C-alpha positions as CSV (number, residue, x, y, z in Angstrom):
1,M,-5.1,1.9,-8.3
2,N,-3.0,4.4,-10.6
3,G,-0.6,6.0,-8.4
4,A,-0.9,4.4,-4.9
5,R,2.4,3.0,-3.7
6,Y,1.0,1.3,-0.5
7,L,-2.3,-0.4,0.2
8,S,-3.5,-1.8,3.3
9,L,-6.4,-4.2,3.3
10,N,-6.0,-5.2,6.7
11,R,-9.0,-6.8,8.4
12,T,-11.1,-6.5,5.2
13,Q,-13.4,-9.0,3.5
14,I,-11.4,-8.7,0.3
15,T,-12.1,-11.8,-1.7
16,D,-9.9,-14.1,-3.9
17,Y,-11.7,-12.6,-6.9
18,G,-11.3,-9.0,-5.6
19,L,-7.6,-9.5,-6.1
20,V,-7.9,-9.5,-9.9
21,H,-8.3,-5.8,-9.8
22,L,-4.9,-5.5,-8.3
23,T,-3.0,-7.1,-11.3
24,A,-3.1,-4.2,-13.5
25,P,0.2,-2.4,-14.0
26,S,0.7,0.0,-11.0
27,K,3.4,1.6,-8.8
28,L,2.2,-0.6,-6.0
29,E,5.3,-1.5,-3.8
30,G,3.5,-2.6,-0.5
31,L,0.3,-4.6,0.0
32,S,-0.9,-5.7,3.3
33,L,-3.3,-8.5,3.4
34,H,-3.3,-9.3,7.2
35,L,-6.3,-11.0,8.7
36,T,-8.1,-11.5,5.3
37,P,-10.1,-14.5,3.9
38,L,-7.7,-15.2,1.1
39,T,-7.1,-18.8,-0.1
40,R,-4.8,-20.3,-2.8
41,D,-7.4,-19.4,-5.4
42,G,-6.7,-15.7,-4.7
43,I,-2.8,-15.8,-4.6
44,I,-2.3,-16.3,-8.2
45,H,-3.5,-12.7,-8.8
46,L,-0.8,-11.4,-6.6
47,R,1.7,-12.2,-9.3
48,G,0.8,-9.4,-11.2
49,P,2.2,-6.1,-9.7
50,K,5.7,-6.8,-10.3
51,K,7.1,-3.8,-8.3
52,L,5.8,-5.2,-5.1
53,R,8.5,-5.4,-2.3
54,N,6.5,-6.0,0.8
55,L,3.5,-8.2,1.0
56,P,2.3,-9.3,4.6
57,L,0.2,-12.4,4.1
58,T,-0.1,-13.2,8.2
59,V,-3.2,-14.5,9.6
60,T,-4.9,-15.8,6.2
61,L,-6.1,-19.2,5.1
62,L,-3.0,-19.7,3.1
63,T,-0.3,-22.5,4.0
64,N,3.3,-21.8,4.1
65,S,3.9,-24.0,0.8
66,E,1.1,-21.8,-1.1
67,T,3.0,-18.6,-0.1
68,A,6.3,-20.2,-1.0
69,N,5.0,-20.3,-4.6
70,L,4.9,-16.6,-4.7
71,D,8.7,-16.2,-4.0
72,G,9.5,-17.2,-7.5
73,A,7.0,-14.9,-9.1
74,L,8.0,-11.9,-6.8
75,P,11.9,-12.5,-6.2
76,N,12.2,-8.8,-4.9
77,C,9.4,-8.9,-2.6
78,K,9.4,-9.7,1.1
79,I,6.6,-12.2,1.8
80,T,5.6,-12.7,5.5
81,H,3.3,-15.4,6.4
């Protein structure tokens, strides 16, 4: 994930553990995780890419309170749930 600016993992079987690989410093500005089986165990890894500006987390196993915890870690990111 060196130079990608946007990554869509919609409708994939990305796992909580798989998100570990997205925490390395990158130019990633958008990450779409619509319709994925992510849980609260995986969203901790979403705090890594600090340049994220758009993060759709619709239709996941996450609750509103779990995604709200990301707001502080990614203050410049639009998170939709």
